[in-house]
C-alpha positions in Angstrom: 44.5 26.4 52.4 41.8 27.7 54.8 39.4 25.5 56.6 36.7 27.1 54.6 38.3 26.0 51.4 39.0 22.4 52.7 35.1 22.3 53.8 34.2 23.6 50.3 36.1 20.6 48.7 34.6 18.2 51.1 31.1 19.3 50.4 31.8 18.9 46.7 33.3 15.5 47.2 30.3 14.5 49.3 27.7 15.8 46.5 29.7 14.0 43.8 29.9 10.8 45.6 26.2 10.8 46.3 25.4 11.6 42.8 27.4 8.9 41.3 26.1 6.4 44.0 22.6 7.3 43.1 23.1 6.8 39.4 24.7 3.5 39.8 21.9 2.3 42.1 19.3 3.5 39.5 21.1 1.8 36.6 20.8 -1.3 38.7 16.9 -0.6 39.2 17.5 0.1 42.8 15.9 3.2 44.4 18.3 4.5 47.1 15.6 6.0 49.2 14.4 2.3 49.9 17.9 1.3 51.0 18.8 1.3 54.8 20.6 4.6 55.4 23.8 2.9 56.7 24.1 0.8 53.6 23.7 3.9 51.3 26.2 6.0 53.3 28.8 3.0 53.0 28.3 3.1 49.3 28.9 7.0 49.2 32.2 6.6 51.4 33.3 3.9 49.0 32.6 6.1 46.1 34.5 9.2 47.8 37.4 6.7 48.3 37.5 5.9 44.7 37.1 9.5 43.6 40.2 10.5 45.8 42.2 7.5 44.5 41.3 8.4 40.8 42.3 12.1 41.5 45.6 11.1 43.2 46.4 9.0 40.1 45.5 11.7 37.8 48.0 14.1 39.6 50.8 11.7 39.5 50.2 10.8 35.6 49.7 14.5 34.9 52.9 15.5 36.9 54.9 12.8 35.1 53.8 13.9 31.7 54.6 17.4 32.5 58.0 16.6 33.8 58.7 14.5 30.6 57.5 17.5 28.4 59.9 19.9 30.4 62.7 17.4 29.8 61.9 17.2 26.2 60.9 13.5 26.3 57.3 14.1 24.9 
């Protein structure tokens, strides 16, 4: 995997995490622009960690389901 591809995925992850963080703040009645930048960036980093964790779980579950299907278990 080239560095450009990794950078592209990193940009996508950043944008998705920011979007989710902003949506969650809005739903709580908070304007992210009024927050201290370091607090907002911490929320974004936490959201990125959650997105990566969920993606890994998805791969594990999907891989297990595929293996069971190949073995005739599903």
